[in-house]
N, C-alpha and C positions, 0 to 999 in steps of 0.2 A: 482412878486416882486423882486427887485434887491437889493443886499447887497454890501456894500463896502468890501474890502478884510479883514478888521478886525472888521466887524459889531458887533459881540458879544464877541470878544476876550477881555480878561482882565475883565470879569464879572463873577459873580456867576450864576449858574443855580440851581434852587431849584425844586426838584420833587414835583409835586402837589399831593394833597391827593388821587386822583384817580389813581396814577401811579401803574399799575398792574405788571410791570416787577420787580421781586424780586431783581435783580441786582441794581435797582435804587430807590426803594421805600424808602422814608425818607432821601434821600441823598442831599448833597450840593456838587456841582462840580465847580471847578475853571476851566474856559474855557481859554485855552492858545492859541488856534488857531481856526479861523472861516473864511473860504474863500468860494469861489464859488465851490470848490472841496469837501467841507465837514467841519467837526469840530472835535476838539480833546480837551479833558479835563481830569482832575483828581478828583476823589471823595476824599473829604478832611475830611469826618466824619465817616469813616467805618474802624476802626482798626481791624487787624487780630490777630490771636493767636501768630504770629511770632514777635519776638522782634529783635532789631538791632544786639544784640550779636549773636543770632542764624543765622541771615542772613549773617553777616560778617564771621562767622565761616564756613558757607556753601560755600562762595565764596573765602575762604582762604585769608582773610585780617584780620590782628590782630587789634582789636578795643582797642586802648589804653585809650580812654576817657571813664572811668567807668560810669560816670553819664548818658551817652547815651545808655548804654547796655540794659536797660529795656524799652527804647523808642519803641513804637509799629511801625511795618511796616503796612501800610494801603492797603486796597483793592482799587486800583485806577480806576478799571473798568474791564470789562470782555474781553478786547482785549489784547493780548500778556501778559497774567498773569505770564509768566515765566521771563518777562523782568522788570528791575527796572527803576523807574522814580523818580527823586529827584526834588521837588518843593522847591525853596529857594529864599531868598532876592536877589536882583540884586548884581552882583559881584562888589566889590569896589577895589579888588586887582587882584587876580589870575583869569585867564580864564580857562575854562575847554574845552576839545576837542569837545564835542557835546552838546551845549547848545542852547536853544531858548529863547532869551530875549523878553518878551512881552512889547512893547512900553508902558511906563507908569505903568507897572505892575511888576510881579514877573518873575523869570527865571526858566525854566524847563531843567534839564540836564539828559542825559541818559548814559554818558560815565563813566567808572569805576574810572577815576581820581578824580572825586568829592568824591567818597566813600573813596578813599585812603587818601584824604586830611582830611575828617571827622575823619577817624580812628586815625590820629595823632594830631588832635585838630586844624588843619589849614583850615578846611572847612568852609562853610557858618555858621554863628552864629545861624540862625534860618532856619530850613529846615523840610520837611516832605517827608519821603520815602514811595513810593508806589510800588506795583507789579501790572502791568497792567494799562490800561487807558480806558477811555470812548471815543468811536469814532462814528461819524455819516457820512454817505455818502452825496453826494451833494443833498441838499434840504430836507434831512431826519429830521434834527433838526428843521428847519423852520416848517415842517409839524407837528412834535410832539408838538411844541409850539402852533400852531394854534388849535390843538386838546386838548389843556389844559393839556398837559403832564408836561410841564415845565414853570417856570416863571424865567425871567432873572432879576438879581439884580445888577445894576452898582453901584460900591462903589469906594471910593478913595483907593489908594494903602495902606495907613495907616489903614483904616477900614478893608480891606481884610487881611492884615498882622495880625491884632489883632485877627480876627476870626480864621484864620488858625493856627497861632502859639501860641496864648496866651489864647484862650477860651477853656475850657474843652470840650472834644469831645462830650459829652452828651448834650451840650448847643449850638453847632455850628449851627444846623438847626434853632432853635428858634431865636438865635441871628441874623442870616442872615435875617430871616423873619421879625424881628422887624424893619429892615431898610425900609420896604415897607410902613410903616405908617398906617397899619390897623391890626385888630385882625385876625390871620390866621385861627382861628376856624370858621370864617364866609365864608371861601372858599368852593366852591362846586367842586365836582369831575367831573361835567358836563361842557362841553364847552358851552358858551353862544353866541347867535347870535342875533344881533339887527334887 
């Protein structure tokens, strides 16, 4: 099976009920890259005990925007958990040093300048900060999908933005599932073959 360079990029992946890996059970992932070399995404529904105030203090940036101080930092995935990833709306003004703009989707930035902008109130209006990311080698994600580990959910940017930035964390999985048009309780953890 051959995939275009952005086959599943800018879609959600939902962990199916049979997902045994504790890193991913019950997760919703925003996939920002999917090529013939592999895939990368960020878990958007697993907050950690760390908040932005603690993280900014640790990286020695003064967070002047008090309302943001209690915003949680999320577990983005088990790869490079010491590294920060910021998922945000596409830039309308300033550009950051290290950003990947997903065509028709959101932007993922890894450079410190986005955090410096957030700290003084000039950063993206809506964003989600993660530590780590989810990654798959060439063909690995396709295999996991074929084994009923994941279901992909293509949505409009507006729908994705509402789920990631406006929906309470505890409801993001169910809200994403609701776009599939069937009751998720009817899903099986077994892969079916005709």
